[in-house]
C-alpha positions in Angstrom: 0.0 0.0 -0.1 1.1 3.4 -0.7 1.6 5.8 2.2 0.7 9.4 2.8 1.8 11.2 5.9 -0.4 14.2 6.5 -0.4 17.3 8.7 3.3 18.0 7.8 4.4 21.3 9.5 8.2 21.2 9.5 10.9 20.2 7.2 12.4 17.8 9.6 9.1 15.9 9.8 8.8 15.8 6.0 12.5 14.2 5.7 11.7 11.5 8.3 8.6 10.6 6.4 10.4 10.7 3.0 13.5 8.8 4.3 11.1 6.0 5.7 9.7 5.6 2.2 6.5 7.9 2.2 4.9 8.2 -1.2 3.1 11.6 -0.4 3.0 14.3 2.3 0.1 16.3 3.3 -0.1 20.1 4.1 -3.2 21.5 5.8 -4.8 24.7 4.6 -7.7 24.9 6.9 -7.3 27.3 9.7 -9.5 25.6 12.0 -7.1 22.6 12.0 -4.0 22.5 14.7 -2.0 21.3 11.7 -2.8 24.5 9.6 0.3 25.9 7.7 0.5 29.2 6.0 1.4 29.5 2.4 5.0 30.7 3.4 5.6 27.9 5.7 4.4 25.1 3.1 6.5 26.8 0.2 9.7 26.8 2.4 9.2 23.1 3.3 8.1 22.0 -0.2 10.9 23.9 -1.9 13.5 22.0 -0.1 12.1 18.5 -0.7 13.7 16.0 -3.0 11.8 15.0 -6.4 9.4 12.2 -6.7 7.4 12.8 -3.7 3.8 13.9 -4.0 3.1 17.1 -2.3 -0.7 17.2 -1.4 -2.5 20.4 -0.2 -5.7 19.7 2.0 -8.6 22.2 1.6 -12.0 22.6 3.3 -14.7 24.8 1.8 -12.5 26.8 -0.7 -13.3 27.9 -4.1 -11.5 26.8 -7.2 -9.4 29.8 -7.7 -8.0 29.9 -4.3 -7.1 26.1 -4.4 -5.4 26.6 -7.8 -3.6 29.8 -6.4 -2.5 28.3 -3.1 -1.2 25.0 -4.9 0.7 27.1 -7.4 2.1 29.4 -4.8 3.6 26.5 -2.6 4.3 23.9 -5.4 1.7 21.4 -4.3 1.1 18.6 -6.8 -2.2 17.5 -5.7 -5.3 19.1 -4.0 -7.2 17.0 -1.5 -10.7 18.4 -1.1 -12.4 17.5 2.2 -15.7 19.0 1.4 -18.7 18.4 -0.8 -17.9 20.3 -3.9 -20.0 20.9 -6.9 -19.3 19.4 -10.2 -18.6 22.8 -11.4 -15.9 23.4 -8.8 -14.3 20.1 -9.7 -14.4 20.6 -13.4 -12.9 24.1 -13.2 -9.8 23.2 -11.0 -6.5 23.6 -12.8 -4.8 21.4 -10.2 -5.1 17.6 -10.2 -7.2 16.7 -7.2 -8.6 14.1 -5.1 -12.1 13.9 -3.7 -12.7 12.8 0.0 -15.7 10.9 1.0 -16.5 11.2 4.7 -18.2 8.1 5.1 -21.4 7.6 7.3 -22.4 4.2 5.7 -21.1 1.6 3.7 -23.1 3.2 0.6 -20.8 6.1 1.0 -17.7 4.4 0.2 -19.1 3.3 -3.1 -19.5 6.8 -4.3 -17.0 7.9 -7.3 -16.0 4.4 -7.5 -14.5 4.9 -11.1 -12.1 7.5 -9.4 -9.3 7.3 -7.1 -10.6 8.8 -3.8 -9.8 9.1 -0.2 -12.3 7.7 2.3 -12.4 8.9 5.9 -14.7 8.2 8.8 -17.3 10.8 9.0 -16.9 13.3 12.0 -18.2 16.9 12.6 -14.6 18.2 12.4 -12.7 17.9 9.2 -9.8 15.5 9.2 -7.3 14.3 11.8 -9.7 13.3 14.4 -8.4 9.8 14.6 -11.9 8.1 14.2 -11.8 4.7 12.8 -14.1 3.9 10.0 -15.9 0.3 10.0 -13.6 -1.8 8.1 -16.2 -4.5 7.5 -18.0 -2.1 5.1 -14.9 -2.8 2.6 -15.3 -6.6 2.5 -16.1 -7.6 -1.1 -15.5 -4.1 -2.3 -12.9 -3.4 -4.9 -10.6 -1.1 -2.9 -7.9 -0.8 -5.5 -8.8 2.9 -6.2 -9.3 3.8 -2.4 -7.0 5.5 0.0 -8.1 4.8 3.6 -7.9 7.3 6.4 -9.1 7.6 9.9 -7.9 6.0 13.1 -4.9 4.4 11.5 -1.6 3.8 13.2 1.5 1.5 13.3 -0.4 -1.2 15.1 -3.2 -1.6 12.8 -2.3 -0.7 9.4 -0.7 -4.1 8.3 -4.1 -5.7 8.9 -5.5 -3.7 6.0 -3.2 -5.5 3.6 -5.9 -8.0 2.8 -8.4 -5.5 1.4 -6.1 -4.3 -1.4 -6.4 -0.6 -0.8 -4.5 1.8 -3.1 -2.9 3.4 -0.1 -3.4 4.7 3.5 -3.2 8.1 5.0 -2.1 8.9 8.5 -1.9 12.0 10.6 -2.8 11.8 14.2 -1.8 8.2 14.5 2.0 9.1 14.1 2.0 12.2 16.3 3.5 13.2 19.5 1.4 16.2 19.5 -0.8 18.2 17.0 1.5 18.8 13.8 4.6 17.2 15.4 5.4 13.7 14.1 6.9 10.9 16.2 9.7 9.7 14.0 9.6 6.1 15.2 5.8 5.8 14.8 6.2 7.4 11.2 8.9 4.6 10.3 6.8 1.9 11.9 3.5 2.8 10.2 5.3 3.0 6.8 7.2 -0.2 7.3 4.0 -2.0 8.4 1.9 -0.7 5.5 4.6 -1.8 2.9 
């Protein structure tokens, strides 16, 4: 499974994740998140990163223009949209993007099944709440285009291999505190996912 370490707030944490084998890093542009970074902070980190790592910018309730502008300014390669957007917004984005499904039921995980998408457990807050989704929903489902998030950590990620997920996304499960990664947990998470 491919791995994304989300909620990166420092160059040090970014490099720990990359050196451990992360495929993608996530940068949060949602000011209500304790992991939120400014355009300047993200640009400084991203500009110093080695090539061949996906740089994902996470947004909540933004319009297409501000998403594109932010991604271009910081050097993000993918936008992750943690909100129900209109087809018009998706179609007008210039930046490659991935939709997030905040699943309340098994039916929810089947939405956008022809597209790569991120599936997270529904909670009132957006992202990083550490709430685990009901894994039984994924039995007999083609998970090859699903990136699973929510309540993952180094102790439970290896149990997901049987489902054939495209990837996994973790934030709070590898932290010492909000926005500060635990390098040992990051390394173990990635090793156990692979």
